[in-house]
C-alpha positions, 0 to 999 in steps of 0.5 A: 139774767138767769136763762132756765131750761126745761129738762121735758118735753114739750106739750106740741099744741100747733096742728101739723096740718097745713090747713091750719094757717086757712081756718082749719084746725089749730091744735092737734088736740090727739097728741095734745091729749095723748101726751097730757094725759101721758103726763099725768098718768106716768108717774103713779103708773110707773109707782104701782109698778115698782110696787106691783114687782116688789110683791110679786118679787115678795110672794117666790120668795114665800113660796121658795122659803114654804117649799124649803122648810116642807123638805127639810121638814122631810128629813127631820120624820125619821128622828122627830119621835122616840119611836123612830129610833126603834130601828132594830137588826136582826142577824143569823150567825148560820144563815142555812138555818134561819132567817131574822128581821126586827120591828119596833117592838123587838128589845136588843140582845143575843139569844140561842135558836135550835132547830129539830125540825122544820114544818112540811107539807104533806104529798100523797102518790096513789097507785098507778093506773095501767091505762097511763093518763088517758084511763079511766077510773070513774065516775061521780064526787069526790071530796076532799079535804085540807086541814079543816076545809074541804071542797067537792069535785063532781066527775063525769065522763068529759073528766072521768080519767085520771088527768081529768080528774086532776084538772077538775080538782085544781079548777076546783072554786073553793079548793083551799090549796091541794094542787093534783098532777099526774107522774107517769111512770113505766107502771102507769100514771098516778095522780099526786097530791101536795098540800100548799100548807104545811103543818101538822094540822094540815092533812088531806083525806079524800073520799068519794060518794059512787058507793064503793064505785071506782072512785074508790081507788083515790080516797083516803085517809087516816084509817084507810091508806092503802091507795096512796104512799105517803111522799112527805108527811104534815109536820109542825116545825119545831124548835127553840128560843134560848132555850124555850120549846116552840112549835109552829106549822109554819116556818115564819114564825111571829110570835115566838120572840117579841118584834123578830119573826124568825123565818126556818130554812134548816136544823141545828146539831144536837148541841150546836145552836145558831145565835140570834143577835138583836141590836139598835140599828145605828146604820139607818139611826147615822144615815137618817142624821146625815139627811137631816144634815145635808137638807139643813144646808141646803135651807141654811142656802135658801133663807141666807139668799132670801135674807142677803146683800151685794154690796157690789151691784147693791142687790138685796134678797126678796125677804132681807130685814122681812121679819118671817125670815127672822123669825124663820132663823132665829127659831131654827138657830134657837134648836140647832144650839139648845141642849137636852137632857143632862148626858155627855150627849146633850148637844150637836156638837156632842154629837160630831154635828158643828156649825161652819163659819158660812152657817152650814153644818158639818159631820164627823161620822166617826165622832156619832158613831162612837155617842150611838155605841155609847149612849143610844138612849141619849143619842134618841133623846137628843134629837126626839125627846117625847117631852118635844125638848128633842132638836127633831121634834122641836124644829119638826114642831114648829115648822108645822106651825110656820106652815099651817093655816094661820101660821106665820108663812100663811098670815105672809102670803095671804097679806103680800095676795092682798098687797097684790089684789090691791096694786091691780084694782089701782092699776085699774082704777087709774087706767079708767081715771086716765080714760075719764081725762082723756075724754074730758080733755079731748072735749074740752081742746077740740072746743077751744080749736072750733074757737080759736079756727073760727078767731083765725078765720075772723082774723083772715077777713078783717086783715083782708078788709082792712087792707082793701080800705086805702083802695077804697078811699083813694076811689072817693076822692078821685 
């Protein structure tokens, strides 16, 4: 005979109450139902919990993948279009003469810059007023103009002094750029009018409307120069670029040489011009490529972790074998190893970017610098070819498609969210089923308990009755 031992905990049906032997409850209904429902629910709930854990882990992993791709994509922007490689530097051989900045439309080359005059603004010094800054000048209206703009200043008894007139000019709401100050010397107070605008056309003129009264001492124009001394003249900058003469009302000039802004600071001696050198900004491009390599290595670490497997612990990455991860890795590697153009610099390896045994990239800065100085255009095409075949252009386009609504990442995320919702509904439905089963079993076993209790009472009565039968027979025989 073979003896079999049950491995599961036996279901208890006996009442723990002492009343069970005297007509009370025979079955502990609550305990029995709880054990039966738990035995039914546990394996189903465990299956749902395991599936939910797996789906939740995948949702988190897809989120990590999405974030990693977006971060990597930010390193592609400075390399993915031809215009990104249009960065230029502008250098001055003499920064006491001029400084320069180069924009995207500038063209590499060297240009001689000769500056004969700087743009300047006009400054006028009035005659002296013996009473000082509080000396009364007069009332009326002054009309001041600067270049093509003019404004009126009403002077009354509250501001008819030299200082008051200066304050009224400065506070005028439509003043285009005339500043008034008071300078006091041994001969008295002088009103100084200064223009904030350079250029020969931006001269100051002053007229008055008090009928030739006291305010006439402050008037000035090209035909009336007796009341002021011109301390500085309004003039244009005069210079040449590559021998071509040019004038400008400002010392900041952006239209003399395409894509280049010149800031004139001083003049050059006759026959000794300074030199402007415009060149490709290889330092910025090299830095952008270094950032690309570092960003890719971060991405590769994330992708490897999501698809990894640790044989020692038996732990797999959340997306191991997942089509989304496999597709992403294949797309990235396909772009990295593609050939672009027909020059000697048509691959990442040719410009110093090589693959390590762990899948990360290494950059040889010397090789890259040589490539940039040797054939800048080819390096630009390698990364940013306008036909989208450039490596950075390909990757940027692929990642944009993957992350877009309806793309592979978005579709996978929505599928996993649907699965998670379905599992939540399954768990809720199971809870409802178990509540119904609990009610049903409780009713069934309560009815059975009542029946068993009744039978127990009847059995007790019959046992007592049978026990008294001999005594009855004995009395009859006597």
